[in-house]
C-alpha positions in Angstrom: 77.5 -8.9 -54.4 75.0 -9.7 -51.6 76.1 -12.3 -49.0 73.3 -13.8 -46.9 75.3 -14.3 -43.8 77.6 -16.8 -42.2 80.8 -15.6 -43.8 83.2 -17.6 -41.5 83.5 -20.9 -39.6 84.1 -24.4 -40.8 86.7 -23.3 -43.3 90.5 -23.0 -43.3 90.9 -19.6 -45.1 89.4 -17.2 -42.6 92.3 -14.7 -42.9 92.1 -14.7 -46.7 88.3 -14.4 -46.6 88.6 -11.5 -44.2 90.9 -9.6 -46.6 88.6 -10.4 -49.6 85.6 -9.0 -47.8 87.5 -5.9 -46.6 88.6 -5.2 -50.2 85.0 -5.5 -51.4 83.8 -3.2 -48.6 86.5 -0.6 -49.4 85.3 -0.6 -53.1 81.6 -0.5 -52.0 81.0 -3.7 -53.9 79.3 -5.9 -51.3 76.3 -5.9 -49.1 76.6 -8.1 -46.0 73.6 -9.7 -44.3 74.2 -10.8 -40.7 73.9 -14.5 -40.0 73.6 -16.6 -36.9 77.3 -17.4 -37.0 78.1 -13.8 -36.7 75.8 -13.8 -33.6 77.7 -16.8 -32.3 81.0 -14.9 -32.6 79.7 -11.9 -30.7 78.2 -14.2 -28.1 81.5 -15.9 -27.7 83.2 -12.6 -27.0 80.5 -11.3 -24.7 80.9 -14.4 -22.4 84.6 -14.8 -22.8 85.1 -14.3 -19.0 83.1 -17.5 -18.4 85.4 -19.5 -20.7 82.8 -19.6 -23.5 85.5 -20.8 -25.9 85.4 -24.2 -24.4 81.7 -24.7 -25.0 81.0 -27.6 -27.4 78.7 -25.6 -29.7 81.4 -22.9 -30.2 83.9 -25.7 -31.0 81.5 -27.7 -33.2 80.2 -24.7 -35.2 83.8 -23.6 -36.0 83.7 -20.3 -34.1 86.8 -21.1 -32.1 88.7 -22.3 -35.1 87.9 -19.0 -36.9 89.1 -17.1 -33.8 92.4 -18.9 -33.9 92.9 -18.3 -37.6 92.2 -14.6 -37.4 94.3 -14.1 -34.3 97.1 -16.4 -35.5 97.0 -18.1 -32.2 96.9 -21.8 -31.3 94.6 -23.9 -29.0 97.5 -24.0 -26.6 97.7 -20.2 -26.6 93.9 -20.1 -25.9 94.4 -22.4 -22.9 97.5 -20.6 -21.5 96.7 -17.0 -22.3 93.0 -16.7 -23.2 92.9 -12.9 -22.7 95.7 -12.4 -25.2 93.6 -14.2 -27.8 90.5 -12.1 -26.8 92.5 -8.9 -27.2 93.6 -9.8 -30.7 90.1 -10.9 -31.6 88.6 -7.6 -30.4 91.0 -5.7 -32.6 90.4 -7.9 -35.7 88.7 -6.5 -38.7 85.9 -9.0 -38.4 84.9 -7.4 -35.1 85.9 -3.8 -35.8 84.6 -3.5 -39.4 82.9 -6.5 -41.0 80.2 -7.4 -38.4 79.3 -3.7 -37.7 78.7 -3.3 -41.5 76.1 -6.1 -41.6 72.4 -5.6 -42.1 69.5 -7.6 -40.8 68.0 -7.5 -44.3 68.4 -5.8 -47.7 65.4 -5.0 -49.9 65.2 -4.2 -53.6 62.2 -3.7 -55.9 61.4 -7.4 -56.1 63.6 -9.2 -53.6 64.4 -9.3 -49.9 67.7 -10.8 -48.7 67.9 -12.3 -45.2 69.8 -15.0 -43.5 67.3 -17.4 -41.9 64.0 -15.7 -42.7 62.0 -12.5 -42.0 60.8 -12.2 -38.4 57.6 -14.1 -37.8 55.8 -15.9 -35.0 56.7 -19.6 -34.6 54.6 -22.0 -32.7 54.8 -25.7 -32.0 57.9 -27.8 -32.5 59.3 -30.8 -30.7 56.3 -33.1 -30.8 53.8 -30.7 -32.5 53.8 -29.4 -36.0 55.7 -26.1 -36.5 53.5 -23.2 -37.4 54.8 -19.9 -38.8 52.6 -16.8 -38.6 53.3 -13.8 -40.9 53.9 -10.4 -39.2 53.4 -7.5 -41.5 55.5 -5.2 -39.3 58.6 -7.5 -39.5 60.8 -4.7 -40.8 60.4 -3.0 -37.4 61.4 -6.0 -35.4 63.8 -5.5 -32.5 67.3 -7.0 -32.1 66.0 -10.0 -30.1 63.5 -10.9 -32.7 66.0 -10.6 -35.6 68.4 -12.8 -33.7 65.7 -15.5 -33.5 64.8 -15.1 -37.2 68.4 -15.8 -38.2 67.9 -19.4 -36.9 64.6 -20.1 -38.8 64.2 -22.5 -41.6 63.1 -20.3 -44.5 61.8 -23.1 -46.7 59.6 -24.3 -43.9 58.3 -20.8 -43.2 57.6 -20.2 -46.9 55.5 -23.4 -47.1 53.6 -22.1 -44.1 52.7 -19.1 -46.3 55.0 -16.7 -44.5 56.2 -14.8 -47.5 56.2 -11.1 -48.5 53.5 -10.3 -51.1 54.9 -9.3 -54.5 58.5 -10.2 -53.6 60.8 -13.2 -53.3 62.8 -13.7 -50.2 66.4 -14.9 -50.8 67.8 -16.7 -47.7 70.7 -18.8 -46.5 71.2 -20.7 -43.2 69.2 -23.9 -43.9 70.6 -26.5 -46.3 68.8 -26.5 -49.7 68.5 -30.3 -49.7 65.8 -29.9 -47.0 63.5 -28.2 -49.6 64.3 -30.6 -52.4 63.7 -33.6 -50.1 60.5 -32.5 -48.3 58.8 -30.5 -51.0 60.0 -32.0 -54.3 60.7 -35.6 -53.2 64.3 -35.4 -54.6 66.9 -37.4 -52.7 67.6 -37.1 -49.0 68.9 -34.3 -46.9 72.4 -35.7 -46.6 72.1 -39.3 -48.0 70.5 -40.9 -51.1 71.8 -38.4 -53.6 71.1 -35.1 -51.8 70.5 -32.0 -54.0 72.2 -28.9 -52.6 71.5 -26.6 -55.6 69.4 -23.5 -55.0 65.8 -24.2 -53.9 63.1 -22.3 -55.7 59.5 -22.1 -54.3 56.6 -19.7 -53.9 58.1 -16.5 -52.6 61.5 -18.0 -51.8 64.9 -18.7 -53.1 67.1 -20.7 -50.7 70.8 -20.7 -51.2 72.6 -22.6 -48.4 74.6 -25.4 -50.1 75.8 -26.8 -46.7 79.3 -26.0 -48.1 81.2 -27.9 -45.4 79.4 -31.1 -46.5 78.8 -30.6 -50.2 82.0 -28.6 -51.0 79.9 -26.3 -53.1 78.8 -22.7 -52.9 75.5 -21.5 -54.4 75.4 -18.2 -56.3 72.5 -16.6 -58.2 72.6 -13.7 -60.6 69.6 -11.5 -60.4 68.5 -8.8 -62.8 66.1 -7.0 -60.5 64.8 -4.6 -63.2 63.9 -7.5 -65.5 61.1 -8.7 -63.2 62.3 -11.8 -61.4 64.8 -12.9 -64.0 67.2 -15.2 -62.1 70.2 -17.3 -63.3 71.5 -19.9 -60.9 74.9 -21.5 -60.6 76.1 -24.3 -58.4 79.8 -24.3 -58.3 82.5 -26.5 -56.9 
């Protein structure tokens, strides 16, 4: 199984998920791609001294809730004894084993698995159109560039022709309804019958079902030796 990042946050079974992933790792049955939520967790820890756990984006993104679940502590414990929570988090298998095992990308004969997208140059935004520029040396990108790539909208990048020749890029991060809405005119992103099933385009398969909203998880089954033979499932 290949997981395209963002294992935790916005769910109530963090401890059970941690055990599930540890079991797969022990059996050598999973490949983990690092997502931006894993980056958020490490950012939270790095800046713990400055009370980063009270910052709104760590609360809203579910990072703090995951911390409390994995440490079996409460929000009251966090307020009263924050360094006790930090110590338990530092010793958790998420920090000690799971995140260190994660890859920036995984590549097979016909596919590349990432979280947001492969590293590329992004220009524009805010009031100007966003432009994505392909970088043939993306595999050699440094840590900072990969951290940025994990936040990118893969569907938007693919439609700006940032794809890898001869391969399909499988990504997560950005809700699939974006692609169905903007490139297929199917429903809205979150209203008007949104479609959260996998999005297929030129050089891309996007998987993020926005699970916290849709209550679904997208899984695809790939037979890499059968030359781009893909079966998709959209499960409740």
